[in-house]
N, C-alpha and C positions, 0 to 999 in steps of 0.2 A: 428484184425487187429494188424499189427506190429507197436512195438511204434517206433517213432523217436529218434533217441541219437541226444543228444546235444553235439555238441564237446565243453568239457568245458577244452579244453587246450591252448585254445586264455586266451594272457595275459590281466588283464582289465585295461583299459585304465585310467592311471594315470591322476588327477586333478592335474592342475596348481598350484606349491606354491607359496603362497604371500610372497615377501622378501620385507625386506626394501630398501629402497634406495641405492647406493653403494657406499661406502666415502671413500676419497681419500686415499688411500695408505699412510702408514706413508714415510717421505722424501720428499712430495710434498707441502711443507710449504709456501715456496715463492708465489705458487698456491694459495693456500688458504688463504693466507694473503692478496692478489688481490681480491679475492672473497668476502672476508669480506668488505673489501673498498668499492669493486663496492655496494655490497648490503645496507651499508650503506648508500651512496650515495645516491642511489637510496630510501630508506626510509626519508632521511632528507630532499629530494626537497619535496616527495610526503605528510610529515606531520609536517615538521619543529622539527629542532633540540631538541628542549626541551621534542618534545612530544612520541621521538623515545626511548625506552628500548634497553640494549644488548640483552635482550631475542628474542625482534623480528629480531634483525640485525642476531643473531644465526639462529633464524628460517630459515631467509631467503636466509643467506650462507647454510644451509643446514649440520650444524654441531649442536650440544650441545651447552648449556649456558659456561660449564664447559670448552668445546673444544675452543670456543672463547678466553676465559680467557687466556688462552695456549699465542696467539698472542695480545691480547689486555685486559689488566686487567680490563680498565675501558673505559666507552664513551669517555670521553675526552681524553684519549690516541687516541682513532681512529679519531677525530676529528683533533688532533693534524699532526697524519701523513697523514692525505690529506691535509693540511696546508702545510706539508712538500714537498709533492710531487708536489703541485703546486707551491710553489717557485721555486723548482728545474728545473720544466717545463717554467717556464718565464724566469731563467737565460737563460736557452737552447735557447729559442726564442731572449732573448739581444743578446747571443752570434750570433747568425745566423745573427742579422740584422747586427751588427757591420762589420761583416766579407764580407759580399758584397761592392764590392768596389764603387768609388763614393768621390764626395767633401764633406768636412768636413759637411757642410750644408745637403746633401743627407744622410749622414750617419746618422747625429744625428737625422734629422727627423726621419727616421727608426726607430730607438730607439723608438721613442715617437710610433709608428705603432704598435711598436712588443706589448708595453705595452695593448695599446686600444686592439687589433686583439686578441691575446689570452684572454682577460676577456669577450669581447664578445662571443670568439668562445668557450669557457667552462664557461658559468653564474653559474653551480652549486656549481662546484668546487669553482671560484672567490668570491661568495658569503659566503661560508662556509670558507674561509681562512681570507674573509676581512670583513665580515659582522654581522657574529655571534655576539650573545652580549658578552661582553668583560669577562664578569663573568664567564661564560664558560669554560675559561682556565687559572690556574694562570699565574701572569705577570712574564715576564722573562726577568731578565736584560741583558740590553744590552750595550755593552762597545767595541763600533767601532774602537780604537787604539786596537783592539788586532787583528792578522790574521783574513782573513776570515775564513780559515780551521779550527779555533778555534769555529768559531761562530755556533750558530743554524741556520736552513734552511733561516728565516725572514732575520737576520742580515746579512748572507752569502749574499744572494740573493741583497740587495740594496747595500751593499759594492762591488760587481761585477758590479753592474748596475754602482756605480760612478766612477769604474775604467774605464769602457767603456765608458761613457761619457768623460773624459778627454782622452783617448785615440783616439776618434773621432775628438773631438772639440780643446783640447789642452787650454793650462793655459791663454793663450792670448786671444784667442775666446771666453771663458767664461768670461772675463774681470774680472779676479781676485777674481772669485768666489771658494768657494771651491765645487769639484765635488761633495762632499755628500751631501752638501746642494742643490746643483741645481738637483739632484737624487730625492731628498725628494720636489724639489719643484716640479716635474716632476710627482710625485707619487699625490701630490695635484691634478693635473690639470686631471691626467690622471683616478685617482678614482671617480671623480666626473662626469666624462663623463660616465663611464663604469656604475656605479652602478645607476644612473639617465636612462640608455637607457635599463637595464636589469629592474629592479623595477618599472618602468613607461610606458611600452611598448603601453599604449594606448592612451598616451600624442600627440598631432597632431604634432610629432617632423618633421623640414623640411628634406630633404634627408639624409639619414644617412652619405654617404660620404661625401658629403658637409659640414656637421657638424663637423666630424673628419679631414677632410683636413682643415678648417678652423681654427680648435683648434690646428693642427701641426702648420700652419701660427705661429701665434701668439703665441704660445709658443717661436719658434724657433727665432722667431722677439725679444721676450721677455728676453731670458735666453742668446741668442749670441749676444745679440745689434744691430747697425749697420754697424758691421764689415763685416757681411755676405748680401749680397742681397737678398730679396725675390724674 
């Protein structure tokens, strides 16, 4: 019987080559920085700031720990960067609220609501910025007499908030109160509301909008006195 010749000219099928995940090319630093911050936000929210390491952040972001250090030398630098982004975003929300037309009372009330809405719409960023243990970051000296552009993000935000308060209400309606003092009073009230609603979600709160509107009314009446009718 004739032997059947086997065609050995066909190329063998190549096995798929296992490759590492493709890292971003050099020059994409802005995107990589944002990826690191987003990875840190997720881990901080899930595990708590104190329990997260730079190694775990690097792994979540898809780069080496050495690669992470190029952008952020320490975990505290990451936390500070998140805070700076939060302050800048809140300032932008204040700017939008003050730019809308309306009476002084309406515009002032919108500034209060801008603070409340931002905090409640971005609870993770808000908590990382305002409620992480004070020892996590070195204290920064704040000299509000310096121009806003020379300040850090937090001081710059409250200085701008005070300027917007003055622009919408004016000295007469503020009853002689320093706008910076009014800004800090509003921070007192707003932070208390936002922190409680975020940290105590299972408390049997009244309707949220009723609570927030009531707070706005009380603050407007208290800050602007009887000059503006409720």
